[in-house]
C-alpha positions in Angstrom: 75.1 -41.0 44.3 78.8 -39.4 44.8 81.8 -40.5 43.0 83.1 -41.4 46.0 80.6 -44.2 47.1 81.0 -45.9 43.8 82.3 -49.7 44.2 82.8 -52.5 41.7 78.5 -53.4 42.3 77.4 -49.7 42.2 76.3 -47.5 39.1 77.8 -44.3 39.8 76.4 -40.9 37.3 79.3 -38.0 37.1 79.8 -34.9 35.4 82.8 -34.5 33.8 83.3 -31.2 33.9 82.6 -30.6 37.5 84.4 -33.6 39.3 87.3 -32.2 41.9 90.7 -32.9 40.6 93.5 -33.6 42.3 97.8 -32.5 41.1 99.2 -35.4 39.9 103.0 -36.3 39.7 104.6 -33.7 37.1 105.5 -34.8 33.8 109.3 -35.7 33.1 111.8 -33.3 31.8 112.0 -35.5 28.8 108.3 -35.4 28.2 108.1 -31.8 28.2 108.5 -30.2 24.9 107.3 -26.6 26.1 104.7 -24.4 29.0 104.1 -26.5 31.9 101.6 -29.2 31.6 100.8 -29.4 35.5 98.1 -31.9 35.0 95.4 -33.0 37.7 93.4 -35.8 37.4 90.8 -38.3 39.8 90.2 -42.1 38.8 86.8 -42.7 39.6 86.7 -46.4 39.3 89.7 -49.7 38.7 88.5 -52.7 38.7 89.8 -55.7 41.1 92.2 -56.7 38.4 93.4 -53.1 38.2 93.4 -53.9 34.4 90.7 -51.1 33.7 90.0 -47.7 35.4 88.0 -44.5 34.4 88.6 -40.7 35.6 88.7 -37.7 34.7 91.9 -35.4 33.8 92.8 -32.1 33.4 95.9 -30.1 32.0 96.4 -26.5 31.4 98.3 -24.9 28.2 101.6 -26.8 26.9 102.9 -29.5 24.5 104.2 -33.1 25.6 105.5 -36.2 24.6 103.4 -39.3 26.0 104.5 -43.2 25.4 101.0 -45.5 26.0 103.3 -48.8 26.7 101.0 -51.4 27.0 97.8 -49.2 27.8 95.1 -48.3 25.6 92.9 -45.2 26.5 89.4 -44.1 25.2 88.9 -40.3 25.4 86.0 -38.2 25.5 87.0 -34.4 25.5 84.4 -32.2 28.1 86.1 -28.9 28.2 89.0 -27.7 26.3 90.6 -27.9 23.0 94.0 -30.1 22.5 95.6 -31.8 18.9 96.9 -35.1 19.5 99.6 -36.2 17.1 100.5 -39.7 16.5 104.2 -39.9 16.1 104.2 -43.0 13.9 101.4 -42.0 11.6 101.8 -38.3 11.9 98.1 -38.4 11.7 96.3 -35.3 14.4 93.4 -35.7 16.1 91.4 -32.0 17.2 89.7 -32.7 20.5 87.3 -30.1 21.3 84.2 -30.9 23.5 82.7 -33.9 22.1 84.8 -34.8 20.3 86.2 -38.8 20.9 89.4 -41.0 20.8 91.1 -44.0 21.0 94.7 -44.2 21.6 95.6 -47.8 21.0 98.4 -49.3 23.0 101.9 -48.9 21.9 101.3 -45.7 20.9 103.7 -42.3 20.9 102.1 -38.9 20.7 102.4 -35.4 21.2 99.8 -33.6 23.3 99.7 -29.7 22.1 96.7 -28.2 24.8 95.7 -25.5 23.4 92.9 -24.2 26.2 92.7 -25.9 29.9 92.1 -29.2 28.8 89.3 -32.2 30.4 88.7 -35.4 29.6 86.8 -38.5 30.7 88.8 -41.0 30.4 89.0 -45.4 30.2 92.0 -46.6 30.5 92.8 -50.8 29.7 96.2 -52.1 30.8 97.2 -55.6 30.5 99.6 -55.5 33.6 99.0 -53.1 36.6 102.3 -51.0 37.4 102.8 -50.0 41.0 104.1 -46.6 40.2 100.8 -45.9 38.4 98.9 -43.2 40.1 96.0 -43.2 37.4 
């Protein structure tokens, strides 16, 4: 079964390293710290209430600031390397293949992509934002 055939009533397996990703809207100038983090992604599943989504995300070398607002994210690195710094605590997480991380709702972090980075993610958000693309 392919990812495109997946729906709420089907189970689907996928390889996070090989899913084809598409260009996503660019980060704002205020978010970018350095480089050109032209990220790409593919939403693989979103529930009917649009509160839970799963997908694959990829970003080249660059550094940017990201506010997690009302959403929480679970991340598993499948390729590359990144250091994520929580701006409130100063805690850093070094992501390499196989490493997982949770970013709680309300966090503001710095993503420092050291080598083209790819993750499989799951996101929970209590409200749907009509401008959401992931």
